[in-house]
Each structure stands twice: as structure tokens, then as C-alpha cells.
C-alpha positions in Angstrom: 49.7 -45.6 38.0 49.6 -46.5 41.6 46.7 -45.2 43.8 47.3 -42.2 46.0 46.1 -41.9 49.6 44.5 -38.4 49.8 43.0 -38.6 53.3 43.5 -41.0 56.2 41.8 -39.4 59.2 39.0 -40.2 61.8 38.6 -43.7 60.4 38.0 -42.4 56.9 40.4 -43.5 54.1 40.1 -41.7 50.7 42.2 -43.2 47.9 42.5 -41.6 44.4 42.7 -44.1 41.5 43.9 -42.6 38.1 43.2 -43.2 34.5 42.9 -41.2 31.3 39.7 -40.1 29.6 40.9 -38.6 26.3 43.0 -35.6 27.1 41.6 -35.4 30.6 42.7 -37.0 33.9 40.0 -39.2 35.5 40.2 -39.6 39.2 38.0 -42.0 41.1 37.9 -41.1 44.8 37.2 -44.2 46.9 36.1 -43.4 50.4 36.3 -46.2 52.9 34.7 -46.2 56.4 37.2 -48.0 58.6 35.1 -47.6 61.7 32.4 -49.7 63.3 29.9 -46.9 63.0 27.9 -46.0 59.9 28.6 -42.7 58.2 25.7 -40.6 56.9 25.3 -37.2 55.1 28.7 -37.8 53.4 29.8 -34.9 51.2 33.2 -34.9 49.4 34.3 -31.6 47.8 37.4 -30.8 45.8 38.9 -27.6 44.4 41.9 -27.0 42.1 43.8 -23.9 41.0 41.9 -21.5 38.5 44.1 -22.6 35.6 42.8 -26.2 35.9 39.1 -27.2 35.4 37.4 -29.9 37.5 34.1 -31.7 37.0 33.0 -33.5 40.1 30.2 -36.1 39.7 27.8 -37.1 42.5 29.0 -39.7 45.0 27.6 -43.2 44.6 26.0 -42.8 48.0 25.8 -40.4 50.9 26.0 -43.2 53.5 29.0 -45.5 54.1 28.4 -48.7 56.2 31.2 -49.9 58.4 34.0 -51.2 56.2 32.0 -50.0 53.2 33.0 -47.7 50.4 31.5 -45.0 48.1 33.0 -43.8 44.8 33.0 -40.4 43.2 34.5 -39.4 39.8 36.4 -36.3 39.0 37.5 -35.2 35.5 40.5 -32.9 35.5 41.3 -30.7 32.5 44.8 -29.2 32.7 45.5 -27.5 29.4 48.5 -25.5 30.7 50.1 -28.5 32.4 50.2 -26.6 35.7 51.2 -28.4 38.8 48.1 -30.2 40.1 47.2 -29.4 43.7 43.8 -30.1 45.2 42.0 -28.9 48.3 39.7 -31.6 49.7 36.9 -30.9 52.1 34.8 -33.7 53.7 31.7 -33.4 55.9 29.7 -36.2 57.4 27.8 -37.5 60.4 28.9 -40.6 62.4 26.6 -42.3 64.9 24.0 -39.6 64.2 26.2 -36.7 65.2 28.2 -34.3 62.9 31.9 -35.3 62.8 34.7 -32.7 62.7 35.1 -31.5 59.1 38.2 -32.8 57.3 40.2 -30.4 55.1 43.4 -31.5 53.3 45.6 -30.3 50.6 46.7 -33.0 48.2 49.8 -32.1 46.2 51.7 -35.4 45.6 50.0 -36.3 42.3 51.9 -38.5 39.8 54.4 -36.3 37.8 52.9 -37.3 34.4 49.8 -35.3 35.2 
């Protein structure tokens, strides 16, 4: 299953990588800092429709060095096979100042999920 670009804004690239964990969908969000300034206080949040359950683990770090990455796992349980849509919210600081919050809706998940 090819990776999916979820966010590409403000020098931050978030890619979703997919695999199966039993009957659940495992998504590893890889967040890459494509700027020359370190990112701190990084918080990635995700929400799905009520018929779908999501378990979001802690990010591997709250800081991302220039050209560095952090990873965060999500387990999705979709017993009704509803169409998967996800709202993503990202907050962080860059160069010591809060960056504008990023909010995206991701809806182009692979059909098999």
C-alpha cells in the first residue's frame, strides 16, 4: 500500500504509512521538518467519525530538528467498514514562536480500508 501525504504545509510534511494489525488498520504518521529551523512543542491530533475508533500513541518526540522526523502510531478499528475520513490538527513552535495551527481533512485513504 503506497504512503499517503496527509499534510504538506509550512515546511511540514506528514506522510501516513499503512499496515494491518490483526483486524485493525495501523497508520504510522511520519512528520518531517523540511525547514532550516527546529520545531518544538509538536502536537499531532487526529479524529475520525463516531462509528470508527482510533487509538493514538504518543509521538516519538515533541521536537523535530531541520530535515528530521518524528513518528506517531494510530490504530483504527472500523467494524462497520464506514468510509474513513480523518481530521488532523497540528500545533507547534518554530524558532521559539508559535506557528499557525494546521488543520486538514484527510479523506483519500486506500479503498481497501
